[in-house]
C-alpha positions in Angstrom: 29.5 -7.6 21.9 30.2 -8.9 25.4 30.2 -5.4 27.0 28.1 -2.3 26.7 29.8 -0.1 24.1 31.0 3.4 25.1 29.6 5.0 21.9 26.4 4.5 19.9 26.4 1.4 17.6 25.1 2.2 14.1 24.4 0.1 11.0 23.7 0.7 7.3 21.0 -1.7 6.3 19.8 -2.3 2.8 16.7 -4.4 3.6 15.5 -7.5 1.9 16.7 -8.6 -1.6 14.2 -11.0 -3.2 16.0 -12.5 -6.3 19.1 -10.7 -5.2 17.8 -7.2 -6.0 17.6 -4.4 -3.3 14.9 -1.7 -3.6 17.0 1.4 -3.5 15.1 4.2 -5.3 11.9 5.9 -3.9 9.7 4.4 -6.6 11.1 0.9 -6.1 10.8 1.1 -2.3 7.2 2.2 -2.6 6.5 -0.6 -5.1 8.1 -3.2 -2.8 6.4 -1.9 0.3 3.0 -1.9 -1.3 3.5 -5.3 -2.8 4.7 -6.7 0.5 1.7 -5.1 2.2 -0.6 -7.1 -0.1 -1.6 -4.5 -2.8 -2.2 -6.2 -6.1 0.3 -5.4 -8.8 -2.6 -4.4 -11.1 -3.4 -1.6 -8.6 0.1 -0.2 -8.6 0.8 2.3 -11.4 4.0 1.3 -13.1 4.0 4.7 -14.8 4.0 6.5 -11.5 6.7 4.2 -10.1 8.8 4.9 -13.2 8.2 8.7 -12.9 9.3 8.6 -9.2 12.5 6.7 -10.2 13.1 9.2 -13.1 12.7 12.2 -10.8 14.8 10.7 -8.0 17.2 8.1 -9.6 19.5 8.0 -6.5 19.4 5.6 -3.5 16.9 6.5 -0.8 15.6 4.9 2.4 13.2 5.2 5.2 13.6 4.4 8.9 10.4 3.3 10.6 10.4 3.0 14.4 6.7 3.3 15.1 3.3 1.8 14.2 2.7 4.3 11.4 0.3 3.4 8.6 1.6 2.3 5.2 -0.2 5.3 3.6 1.9 7.6 5.8 5.1 5.9 4.9 4.4 5.9 1.2 3.4 9.6 1.4 6.6 10.4 3.2 8.7 8.7 0.6 6.8 10.2 -2.4 6.9 13.7 -0.9 10.7 13.4 -0.6 11.0 13.6 -4.4 
């Protein structure tokens, strides 16, 4: 854009896609976020992730525009199910 737009500019962003796969469900987003944060896979309950994905099998997302803690972001996502 060379000029300031008259209306708001928006975008739909899917995030990162390691190995070509986007994390779209609540469980997968939580799993990806915790793994990216450095939580060891052995500490993440695959049964809980599967239960979240089963309860909410539809695409989800989260917009983070502050310095909130990972715990708060995970709680927000999990409580949305």
